N, C-alpha and C positions, 0 to 999 in steps of 0.2 A: 816492643809495646804492645801498651791494650789504650786503645783509643775510644771505643767505640765496642758495647755487646750487646745482645741480643736476647731476651728473655720473657719469657707467659709463664704465668701461675696461676693454674685453678686450684679449687680446694685440694683434688687430691694432691696435684704435684706437691702444694704446702704437706701436706700425709706422707709424701714418699720423702722430702729432705729427712722430717724432722726420723723416721726411720733409719734411714741410711745416719741420721748423724747419732742413733742411738738414745733419742729424748723421747719424755713421758709424753704421749701426747697429752694425757686429763691435766697437764700444767697450763693449758691454754683454752681458752674458751674461742667459741666456735665463731664469735663475732669477731672476736681477737684474730685468730685465720684468716678470717675472710676479710680483712682489713686489710691482708697483703697479698690479695688474688690481683690480677690484672690482664689484661691482654695481650697478645706479643708486640712488644716496643721494643726499638733501638733506646739504652741507654745510654746518655753521653757526660761527660764532664760537667758537673754542676749538679746533675737531675739526681734523684733518690734513686734508692733500690731496695734490695733484702741483702742483708748482710745475716752471717751468722756468729757469734762469739763463742767463747765458755757462758755466757751464761742465758743463750737463747737466739730467738729470731730477735732481728732490729731492722726497721727503716732510718737509711744513713745514707746522704749525702758526699757524692763523689769527688774529691779532691783536696788535697791540704790545702789552706789559703798562703801565700806568699805573696805579702804587696799585694798588687792586683789582678796575680795569676792564679793557676790552679795547680798545683802538683798531682798527677793523677796517677803517675807510676812510681814506686820504688823501687830502686837497683839492688836486688837481692846481695850480689857480694860488696855492699860497702853499708848496707842497713845499720847492723848495730852501731857504727862508727857517724855515721851521721847525724848531728844535731839534729836533726826534722823529724827522723822515724826512730834514734835507737830506743828512745825511753819504751814507745808502743811496741818495737821488736822482741824487744822484753819482755811487754807482760799486756801487750790487748794486738793479739793475732784474730784475726777473721777469715772465714769463707766467704768468695762471692757468688752465691749460684751464677749460671749462667745457661742459654741452652747452645751459645756458640760468639766465637769473638771474630771480630774483621780486621784484616790486615791490607795495606795499601804498597805493593812493589814495584819499587823504581819510581823513575820518574817520570810513567806512566798514568801512574797511581794506579795501576792493575787491581779490583777490589778482589780478595779469597774470604770466603766462610771458613774459620777453620771450629772444626769440633772434634768429639771423643765420641767411639763407640756408645758411649753410656747419653743417655737424656738429658741428663745435668751434669756440665763440668761445672766443680768445685776451683775457681782462681783464689790463691794465698794473696792476703792484704792485710794491712796494719791499720786500727780506728784508733782515736782520739776527740775530746771536745777543744771544742773553741767559741772562743766568745765572738759574738757577730756586733756592729756597727750598735745596733739597737739595743746590745746589750745581752739579745737573750743567749743560749748558749745550742749550740748546734755538732749533734757528732757527724763527723766528718771520717773517708775512709782512702785508703790509696791501695794501688793494684801492683804487688809485689811482680817484677821480673826479670831474666835471665837470659843468659846468651843464646840464640835459635840455634837447634842441631836440626840433622839431616834436612827433609826437605821442606823447613821452613828457614833455616838460613839463608835460601835462595831468594826468600820472600822478602824476608822482612830481619837485620840481625839480633831482636830484641822479641824474647815470647813471656807471653804471662804465665806468674809460677800456676801449675795445676798441680791441686795437694790430690794423691792418690787416697781410695776409701780407707784404706789403711792405716796412712798416718793422720788423719781429723784430728783425731784424740790428741793424739802430740801435737801438733799442728797448734791446736785450742786452745791447752794447758798451757797456761803460764808457768805452773810451775817444772816445766822440760828442763832437762839442762838445754842450756848453749848448743850444746855440741849436737843434739838429737835436732836442733829444730833449723841447725847452717845444715842438715843433711838431707832435710826435707824441702829446704832452701833450694839448694841444689842438685833437688832433683828434675827430672824429666818424663813427663810421658810416654808411656811404654808405643801409644798411638794415635796418630791427630790423622782427621780425615778431613781432607784442605780439597774447595772445590773454587773453582776458578769464574766468577761473575761472565756471562754470555751475555755480549751487547749485542751479538746478533737475532738472541730468543727476539720472537717476539708473542704475543701477546693476542690471544684470538677471542674474539665477542660473541660466539657462536658456540 
């Protein structure tokens, strides 16, 4: 699963993301781009974060509402069949940029930091607009997950979908054949860099 991730965005980071996506920089004003920048912070369900759709960059809230809870992960194996996600899976897919995500292992809740060799990883997700109690409309996203493999399987049974650079355009395109989208959802990153939190490490004040 994915219940927390870390993201830091400078203006250069935003421009690099645009380049990776093959976007045209000139379609965004400097003021618009600067509104997406922020210092390093952890992103939790219910908070806002940058997502990328076929229409560009957006700030969106993490988690689809269900009664009084938030559904912040969507199982890739059943995403085209589940009533909550099937419409978004067909036509409203997105990327969720992150520097790393966290996972906790076992009953001891041992914290792990998971990243790829690149500065950013792009988690695959779905997005949709929901009506709030006050009548306003909020765009929300949920992160797609799949069965863990290799070393991740010893930490947690689920891993967020990480979309490769080669598959970004196909994944975001609402016209892409479902078979191709299913292939991407079933894919797994070639390499994950996993670090376990060291509780014995001490901070030096000098």
